[in-house]
PDB file with one MODEL, atoms N, CA, C and O in Angstrom:
MODEL        1
ATOM      1  N   UNK A   1     155.000 174.969 159.423  1.00  0.00           N
ATOM      2  CA  UNK A   1     153.720 175.157 158.797  1.00  0.00           C
ATOM      3  C   UNK A   1     152.989 176.304 159.460  1.00  0.00           C
ATOM      4  O   UNK A   1     153.067 176.487 160.675  1.00  0.00           O
ATOM      5  N   UNK A   2     152.282 177.072 158.659  1.00  0.00           N
ATOM      6  CA  UNK A   2     151.519 178.201 159.150  1.00  0.00           C
ATOM      7  C   UNK A   2     150.074 177.788 159.369  1.00  0.00           C
ATOM      8  O   UNK A   2     149.523 177.000 158.600  1.00  0.00           O
ATOM      9  N   UNK A   3     149.471 178.311 160.400  1.00  0.00           N
ATOM     10  CA  UNK A   3     148.055 178.064 160.648  1.00  0.00           C
ATOM     11  C   UNK A   3     147.319 179.388 160.531  1.00  0.00           C
ATOM     12  O   UNK A   3     147.705 180.372 161.163  1.00  0.00           O
ATOM     13  N   UNK A   4     146.270 179.421 159.734  1.00  0.00           N
ATOM     14  CA  UNK A   4     145.511 180.631 159.504  1.00  0.00           C
ATOM     15  C   UNK A   4     144.058 180.367 159.862  1.00  0.00           C
ATOM     16  O   UNK A   4     143.474 179.379 159.418  1.00  0.00           O
ATOM     17  N   UNK A   5     143.481 181.239 160.655  1.00  0.00           N
ATOM     18  CA  UNK A   5     142.071 181.092 161.020  1.00  0.00           C
ATOM     19  C   UNK A   5     141.220 181.604 159.867  1.00  0.00           C
ATOM     20  O   UNK A   5     141.396 182.733 159.409  1.00  0.00           O
ATOM     21  N   UNK A   6     140.302 180.775 159.405  1.00  0.00           N
ATOM     22  CA  UNK A   6     139.441 181.172 158.297  1.00  0.00           C
ATOM     23  C   UNK A   6     138.261 181.967 158.828  1.00  0.00           C
ATOM     24  O   UNK A   6     137.812 181.750 159.954  1.00  0.00           O
ATOM     25  N   UNK A   7     137.761 182.886 158.016  1.00  0.00           N
ATOM     26  CA  UNK A   7     136.676 183.771 158.418  1.00  0.00           C
ATOM     27  C   UNK A   7     135.406 182.980 158.744  1.00  0.00           C
ATOM     28  O   UNK A   7     134.972 182.134 157.963  1.00  0.00           O
ATOM     29  N   UNK A   8     134.823 183.268 159.903  1.00  0.00           N
ATOM     30  CA  UNK A   8     133.570 182.647 160.271  1.00  0.00           C
ATOM     31  C   UNK A   8     133.687 181.186 160.668  1.00  0.00           C
ATOM     32  O   UNK A   8     132.678 180.485 160.734  1.00  0.00           O
ATOM     33  N   UNK A   9     134.886 180.719 160.932  1.00  0.00           N
ATOM     34  CA  UNK A   9     135.089 179.315 161.261  1.00  0.00           C
ATOM     35  C   UNK A   9     136.118 179.225 162.381  1.00  0.00           C
ATOM     36  O   UNK A   9     137.082 179.990 162.404  1.00  0.00           O
ATOM     37  N   UNK A  10     135.919 178.309 163.294  1.00  0.00           N
ATOM     38  CA  UNK A  10     136.842 178.156 164.408  1.00  0.00           C
ATOM     39  C   UNK A  10     137.978 177.188 164.116  1.00  0.00           C
ATOM     40  O   UNK A  10     138.853 177.001 164.962  1.00  0.00           O
ATOM     41  N   UNK A  11     137.989 176.572 162.950  1.00  0.00           N
ATOM     42  CA  UNK A  11     139.062 175.647 162.611  1.00  0.00           C
ATOM     43  C   UNK A  11     140.226 176.407 161.990  1.00  0.00           C
ATOM     44  O   UNK A  11     140.038 177.460 161.380  1.00  0.00           O
ATOM     45  N   UNK A  12     141.413 175.872 162.148  1.00  0.00           N
ATOM     46  CA  UNK A  12     142.609 176.487 161.596  1.00  0.00           C
ATOM     47  C   UNK A  12     143.031 175.755 160.338  1.00  0.00           C
ATOM     48  O   UNK A  12     143.078 174.525 160.312  1.00  0.00           O
ATOM     49  N   UNK A  13     143.338 176.516 159.290  1.00  0.00           N
ATOM     50  CA  UNK A  13     143.845 175.944 158.046  1.00  0.00           C
ATOM     51  C   UNK A  13     145.337 175.723 158.200  1.00  0.00           C
ATOM     52  O   UNK A  13     146.054 176.638 158.607  1.00  0.00           O
ATOM     53  N   UNK A  14     145.820 174.538 157.885  1.00  0.00           N
ATOM     54  CA  UNK A  14     147.247 174.238 157.921  1.00  0.00           C
ATOM     55  C   UNK A  14     147.763 174.192 156.493  1.00  0.00           C
ATOM     56  O   UNK A  14     147.119 173.639 155.601  1.00  0.00           O
ATOM     57  N   UNK A  15     148.926 174.778 156.293  1.00  0.00           N
ATOM     58  CA  UNK A  15     149.532 174.872 154.959  1.00  0.00           C
ATOM     59  C   UNK A  15     150.859 174.138 154.935  1.00  0.00           C
ATOM     60  O   UNK A  15     151.556 174.043 155.945  1.00  0.00           O
ATOM     61  N   UNK A  16     151.196 173.620 153.760  1.00  0.00           N
ATOM     62  CA  UNK A  16     152.555 173.141 153.519  1.00  0.00           C
ATOM     63  C   UNK A  16     153.116 173.986 152.392  1.00  0.00           C
ATOM     64  O   UNK A  16     152.373 174.487 151.548  1.00  0.00           O
ATOM     65  N   UNK A  17     154.438 174.140 152.383  1.00  0.00           N
ATOM     66  CA  UNK A  17     155.105 175.022 151.436  1.00  0.00           C
ATOM     67  C   UNK A  17     156.176 174.266 150.658  1.00  0.00           C
ATOM     68  O   UNK A  17     156.742 173.279 151.127  1.00  0.00           O
ATOM     69  N   UNK A  18     156.428 174.764 149.458  1.00  0.00           N
ATOM     70  CA  UNK A  18     157.543 174.269 148.655  1.00  0.00           C
ATOM     71  C   UNK A  18     158.065 175.431 147.827  1.00  0.00           C
ATOM     72  O   UNK A  18     157.428 176.481 147.745  1.00  0.00           O
ATOM     73  N   UNK A  19     159.204 175.244 147.227  1.00  0.00           N
ATOM     74  CA  UNK A  19     159.771 176.285 146.367  1.00  0.00           C
ATOM     75  C   UNK A  19     160.208 175.669 145.046  1.00  0.00           C
ATOM     76  O   UNK A  19     160.456 174.468 144.942  1.00  0.00           O
ATOM     77  N   UNK A  20     160.293 176.529 144.049  1.00  0.00           N
ATOM     78  CA  UNK A  20     160.743 176.117 142.718  1.00  0.00           C
ATOM     79  C   UNK A  20     161.722 177.171 142.216  1.00  0.00           C
ATOM     80  O   UNK A  20     161.504 178.369 142.398  1.00  0.00           O
ATOM     81  N   UNK A  21     162.799 176.719 141.586  1.00  0.00           N
ATOM     82  CA  UNK A  21     163.794 177.659 141.057  1.00  0.00           C
ATOM     83  C   UNK A  21     164.186 177.214 139.658  1.00  0.00           C
ATOM     84  O   UNK A  21     164.395 176.029 139.397  1.00  0.00           O
ATOM     85  N   UNK A  22     164.281 178.187 138.768  1.00  0.00           N
ATOM     86  CA  UNK A  22     164.713 177.883 137.404  1.00  0.00           C
ATOM     87  C   UNK A  22     165.233 179.147 136.750  1.00  0.00           C
ATOM     88  O   UNK A  22     164.777 180.244 137.071  1.00  0.00           O
ATOM     89  N   UNK A  23     166.186 179.008 135.833  1.00  0.00           N
ATOM     90  CA  UNK A  23     166.735 180.165 135.128  1.00  0.00           C
ATOM     91  C   UNK A  23     165.984 180.464 133.835  1.00  0.00           C
ATOM     92  O   UNK A  23     166.072 181.577 133.315  1.00  0.00           O
ATOM     93  N   UNK A  24     165.256 179.497 133.316  1.00  0.00           N
ATOM     94  CA  UNK A  24     164.522 179.672 132.060  1.00  0.00           C
ATOM     95  C   UNK A  24     163.040 179.903 132.356  1.00  0.00           C
ATOM     96  O   UNK A  24     162.391 179.024 132.924  1.00  0.00           O
ATOM     97  N   UNK A  25     162.481 181.074 131.983  1.00  0.00           N
ATOM     98  CA  UNK A  25     161.085 181.362 132.311  1.00  0.00           C
ATOM     99  C   UNK A  25     160.084 180.396 131.681  1.00  0.00           C
ATOM    100  O   UNK A  25     159.043 180.117 132.276  1.00  0.00           O
ATOM    101  N   UNK A  26     160.379 179.884 130.495  1.00  0.00           N
ATOM    102  CA  UNK A  26     159.469 178.936 129.849  1.00  0.00           C
ATOM    103  C   UNK A  26     159.442 177.618 130.618  1.00  0.00           C
ATOM    104  O   UNK A  26     158.370 177.063 130.863  1.00  0.00           O
ATOM    105  N   UNK A  27     160.606 177.120 130.996  1.00  0.00           N
ATOM    106  CA  UNK A  27     160.684 175.886 131.782  1.00  0.00           C
ATOM    107  C   UNK A  27     160.059 176.080 133.158  1.00  0.00           C
ATOM    108  O   UNK A  27     159.430 175.166 133.690  1.00  0.00           O
ATOM    109  N   UNK A  28     160.231 177.267 133.735  1.00  0.00           N
ATOM    110  CA  UNK A  28     159.627 177.553 135.030  1.00  0.00           C
ATOM    111  C   UNK A  28     158.105 177.529 134.922  1.00  0.00           C
ATOM    112  O   UNK A  28     157.431 176.984 135.797  1.00  0.00           O
ATOM    113  N   UNK A  29     157.562 178.111 133.862  1.00  0.00           N
ATOM    114  CA  UNK A  29     156.108 178.109 133.664  1.00  0.00           C
ATOM    115  C   UNK A  29     155.580 176.680 133.545  1.00  0.00           C
ATOM    116  O   UNK A  29     154.524 176.363 134.093  1.00  0.00           O
ATOM    117  N   UNK A  30     156.299 175.825 132.841  1.00  0.00           N
ATOM    118  CA  UNK A  30     155.892 174.417 132.716  1.00  0.00           C
ATOM    119  C   UNK A  30     155.904 173.731 134.077  1.00  0.00           C
ATOM    120  O   UNK A  30     154.989 172.974 134.403  1.00  0.00           O
ATOM    121  N   UNK A  31     156.941 173.997 134.873  1.00  0.00           N
ATOM    122  CA  UNK A  31     157.043 173.417 136.215  1.00  0.00           C
ATOM    123  C   UNK A  31     155.911 173.931 137.111  1.00  0.00           C
ATOM    124  O   UNK A  31     155.299 173.154 137.843  1.00  0.00           O
ATOM    125  N   UNK A  32     155.633 175.231 137.053  1.00  0.00           N
ATOM    126  CA  UNK A  32     154.563 175.797 137.873  1.00  0.00           C
ATOM    127  C   UNK A  32     153.203 175.236 137.477  1.00  0.00           C
ATOM    128  O   UNK A  32     152.351 175.023 138.340  1.00  0.00           O
ATOM    129  N   UNK A  33     152.986 174.994 136.190  1.00  0.00           N
ATOM    130  CA  UNK A  33     151.724 174.386 135.745  1.00  0.00           C
ATOM    131  C   UNK A  33     151.570 172.973 136.307  1.00  0.00           C
ATOM    132  O   UNK A  33     150.482 172.589 136.734  1.00  0.00           O
ATOM    133  N   UNK A  34     152.649 172.208 136.308  1.00  0.00           N
ATOM    134  CA  UNK A  34     152.596 170.853 136.885  1.00  0.00           C
ATOM    135  C   UNK A  34     152.315 170.908 138.384  1.00  0.00           C
ATOM    136  O   UNK A  34     151.520 170.124 138.903  1.00  0.00           O
ATOM    137  N   UNK A  35     152.966 171.830 139.068  1.00  0.00           N
ATOM    138  CA  UNK A  35     152.728 171.973 140.502  1.00  0.00           C
ATOM    139  C   UNK A  35     151.292 172.429 140.771  1.00  0.00           C
ATOM    140  O   UNK A  35     150.674 171.981 141.737  1.00  0.00           O
ATOM    141  N   UNK A  36     150.767 173.301 139.940  1.00  0.00           N
ATOM    142  CA  UNK A  36     149.381 173.749 140.078  1.00  0.00           C
ATOM    143  C   UNK A  36     148.397 172.601 139.928  1.00  0.00           C
ATOM    144  O   UNK A  36     147.398 172.536 140.643  1.00  0.00           O
ATOM    145  N   UNK A  37     148.678 171.696 139.000  1.00  0.00           N
ATOM    146  CA  UNK A  37     147.812 170.525 138.823  1.00  0.00           C
ATOM    147  C   UNK A  37     147.854 169.610 140.043  1.00  0.00           C
ATOM    148  O   UNK A  37     146.917 168.850 140.286  1.00  0.00           O
ATOM    149  N   UNK A  38     148.940 169.685 140.809  1.00  0.00           N
ATOM    150  CA  UNK A  38     149.077 168.876 142.018  1.00  0.00           C
ATOM    151  C   UNK A  38     148.528 169.604 143.248  1.00  0.00           C
ATOM    152  O   UNK A  38     148.691 169.131 144.373  1.00  0.00           O
ATOM    153  N   UNK A  39     147.875 170.760 143.034  1.00  0.00           N
ATOM    154  CA  UNK A  39     147.235 171.466 144.139  1.00  0.00           C
ATOM    155  C   UNK A  39     148.036 172.604 144.742  1.00  0.00           C
ATOM    156  O   UNK A  39     147.589 173.228 145.704  1.00  0.00           O
ATOM    157  N   UNK A  40     149.220 172.888 144.191  1.00  0.00           N
ATOM    158  CA  UNK A  40     150.049 173.970 144.715  1.00  0.00           C
ATOM    159  C   UNK A  40     149.581 175.309 144.162  1.00  0.00           C
ATOM    160  O   UNK A  40     149.194 175.409 142.998  1.00  0.00           O
ATOM    161  N   UNK A  41     149.618 176.340 145.006  1.00  0.00           N
ATOM    162  CA  UNK A  41     149.222 177.700 144.641  1.00  0.00           C
ATOM    163  C   UNK A  41     150.442 178.606 144.751  1.00  0.00           C
ATOM    164  O   UNK A  41     151.146 178.585 145.761  1.00  0.00           O
ATOM    165  N   UNK A  42     150.692 179.398 143.716  1.00  0.00           N
ATOM    166  CA  UNK A  42     151.837 180.303 143.719  1.00  0.00           C
ATOM    167  C   UNK A  42     151.587 181.448 144.692  1.00  0.00           C
ATOM    168  O   UNK A  42     150.550 182.109 144.632  1.00  0.00           O
ATOM    169  N   UNK A  43     152.547 181.680 145.592  1.00  0.00           N
ATOM    170  CA  UNK A  43     152.450 182.767 146.558  1.00  0.00           C
ATOM    171  C   UNK A  43     153.234 183.971 146.057  1.00  0.00           C
ATOM    172  O   UNK A  43     152.719 185.089 146.034  1.00  0.00           O
ATOM    173  N   UNK A  44     154.482 183.740 145.654  1.00  0.00           N
ATOM    174  CA  UNK A  44     155.326 184.817 145.156  1.00  0.00           C
ATOM    175  C   UNK A  44     156.426 184.237 144.279  1.00  0.00           C
ATOM    176  O   UNK A  44     156.769 183.059 144.381  1.00  0.00           O
ATOM    177  N   UNK A  45     156.965 185.080 143.424  1.00  0.00           N
ATOM    178  CA  UNK A  45     158.055 184.672 142.547  1.00  0.00           C
ATOM    179  C   UNK A  45     158.969 185.884 142.357  1.00  0.00           C
ATOM    180  O   UNK A  45     158.494 186.977 142.050  1.00  0.00           O
ATOM    181  N   UNK A  46     160.267 185.696 142.537  1.00  0.00           N
ATOM    182  CA  UNK A  46     161.220 186.782 142.384  1.00  0.00           C
ATOM    183  C   UNK A  46     162.351 186.364 141.445  1.00  0.00           C
ATOM    184  O   UNK A  46     162.659 185.180 141.304  1.00  0.00           O
ATOM    185  N   UNK A  47     162.954 187.353 140.814  1.00  0.00           N
ATOM    186  CA  UNK A  47     164.111 187.113 139.949  1.00  0.00           C
ATOM    187  C   UNK A  47     165.344 187.648 140.657  1.00  0.00           C
ATOM    188  O   UNK A  47     165.358 188.791 141.115  1.00  0.00           O
ATOM    189  N   UNK A  48     166.376 186.824 140.747  1.00  0.00           N
ATOM    190  CA  UNK A  48     167.630 187.223 141.379  1.00  0.00           C
ATOM    191  C   UNK A  48     168.688 187.357 140.300  1.00  0.00           C
ATOM    192  O   UNK A  48     169.114 186.366 139.707  1.00  0.00           O
ATOM    193  N   UNK A  49     169.111 188.599 140.047  1.00  0.00           N
ATOM    194  CA  UNK A  49     170.077 188.852 138.974  1.00  0.00           C
ATOM    195  C   UNK A  49     171.419 188.184 139.218  1.00  0.00           C
ATOM    196  O   UNK A  49     172.056 187.708 138.278  1.00  0.00           O
ATOM    197  N   UNK A  50     171.853 188.143 140.468  1.00  0.00           N
ATOM    198  CA  UNK A  50     173.175 187.568 140.745  1.00  0.00           C
ATOM    199  C   UNK A  50     173.226 186.067 140.457  1.00  0.00           C
ATOM    200  O   UNK A  50     174.298 185.524 140.189  1.00  0.00           O
ATOM    201  N   UNK A  51     172.064 185.387 140.511  1.00  0.00           N
ATOM    202  CA  UNK A  51     172.001 183.956 140.200  1.00  0.00           C
ATOM    203  C   UNK A  51     171.354 183.691 138.846  1.00  0.00           C
ATOM    204  O   UNK A  51     171.301 182.545 138.400  1.00  0.00           O
ATOM    205  N   UNK A  52     170.860 184.743 138.187  1.00  0.00           N
ATOM    206  CA  UNK A  52     170.164 184.616 136.909  1.00  0.00           C
ATOM    207  C   UNK A  52     169.066 183.563 136.975  1.00  0.00           C
ATOM    208  O   UNK A  52     168.934 182.729 136.079  1.00  0.00           O
ATOM    209  N   UNK A  53     168.276 183.614 138.053  1.00  0.00           N
ATOM    210  CA  UNK A  53     167.226 182.616 138.204  1.00  0.00           C
ATOM    211  C   UNK A  53     166.003 183.197 138.911  1.00  0.00           C
ATOM    212  O   UNK A  53     166.079 184.202 139.618  1.00  0.00           O
ATOM    213  N   UNK A  54     164.884 182.527 138.691  1.00  0.00           N
ATOM    214  CA  UNK A  54     163.623 182.848 139.355  1.00  0.00           C
ATOM    215  C   UNK A  54     163.454 181.879 140.519  1.00  0.00           C
ATOM    216  O   UNK A  54     163.725 180.685 140.386  1.00  0.00           O
ATOM    217  N   UNK A  55     163.009 182.392 141.648  1.00  0.00           N
ATOM    218  CA  UNK A  55     162.691 181.557 142.796  1.00  0.00           C
ATOM    219  C   UNK A  55     161.243 181.821 143.167  1.00  0.00           C
ATOM    220  O   UNK A  55     160.842 182.968 143.364  1.00  0.00           O
ATOM    221  N   UNK A  56     160.458 180.752 143.263  1.00  0.00           N
ATOM    222  CA  UNK A  56     159.031 180.869 143.537  1.00  0.00           C
ATOM    223  C   UNK A  56     158.676 180.092 144.797  1.00  0.00           C
ATOM    224  O   UNK A  56     159.229 179.023 145.057  1.00  0.00           O
ATOM    225  N   UNK A  57     157.751 180.639 145.572  1.00  0.00           N
ATOM    226  CA  UNK A  57     157.235 179.991 146.770  1.00  0.00           C
ATOM    227  C   UNK A  57     155.789 179.604 146.500  1.00  0.00           C
ATOM    228  O   UNK A  57     155.001 180.408 146.001  1.00  0.00           O
ATOM    229  N   UNK A  58     155.446 178.352 146.838  1.00  0.00           N
ATOM    230  CA  UNK A  58     154.099 177.849 146.624  1.00  0.00           C
ATOM    231  C   UNK A  58     153.558 177.254 147.913  1.00  0.00           C
ATOM    232  O   UNK A  58     154.320 176.835 148.785  1.00  0.00           O
ATOM    233  N   UNK A  59     152.218 177.222 148.027  1.00  0.00           N
ATOM    234  CA  UNK A  59     151.587 176.630 149.200  1.00  0.00           C
ATOM    235  C   UNK A  59     150.379 175.812 148.773  1.00  0.00           C
ATOM    236  O   UNK A  59     149.840 175.999 147.682  1.00  0.00           O
ATOM    237  N   UNK A  60     149.956 174.890 149.658  1.00  0.00           N
ATOM    238  CA  UNK A  60     148.710 174.146 149.490  1.00  0.00           C
ATOM    239  C   UNK A  60     148.247 173.683 150.854  1.00  0.00           C
ATOM    240  O   UNK A  60     149.056 173.511 151.766  1.00  0.00           O
ATOM    241  N   UNK A  61     146.942 173.482 150.997  1.00  0.00           N
ATOM    242  CA  UNK A  61     146.457 172.988 152.276  1.00  0.00           C
ATOM    243  C   UNK A  61     147.045 171.616 152.574  1.00  0.00           C
ATOM    244  O   UNK A  61     147.234 170.802 151.670  1.00  0.00           O
ATOM    245  N   UNK A  62     147.330 171.366 153.839  1.00  0.00           N
ATOM    246  CA  UNK A  62     147.835 170.062 154.252  1.00  0.00           C
ATOM    247  C   UNK A  62     146.741 169.038 154.014  1.00  0.00           C
ATOM    248  O   UNK A  62     145.584 169.251 154.375  1.00  0.00           O
ATOM    249  N   UNK A  63     147.115 167.935 153.409  1.00  0.00           N
ATOM    250  CA  UNK A  63     146.141 166.881 153.077  1.00  0.00           C
ATOM    251  C   UNK A  63     146.041 165.878 154.189  1.00  0.00           C
ATOM    252  O   UNK A  63     145.274 164.921 154.091  1.00  0.00           O
TER     253      UNK A  63
ENDMDL
END
C-alpha cells in the first residue's frame, strides 16, 4: 500500500489497489462502472496487443 501526504495535513492517506482485465471494451466499461460504484478510482488502463486485452489499475482509500 502507498501512503501519500495530503496537502496541508499531517495525516497520511493509505490506498488499496486492484486491477481489472478484459478483452471486450464494452464488458470492461461495465466492470469499471461497477468498481466505480464500489469506490474504486481508475488510475490507468493499457491495451496489450499480444494478449488482445485491456489491463486497468484502480485505487481507493483504505476503509
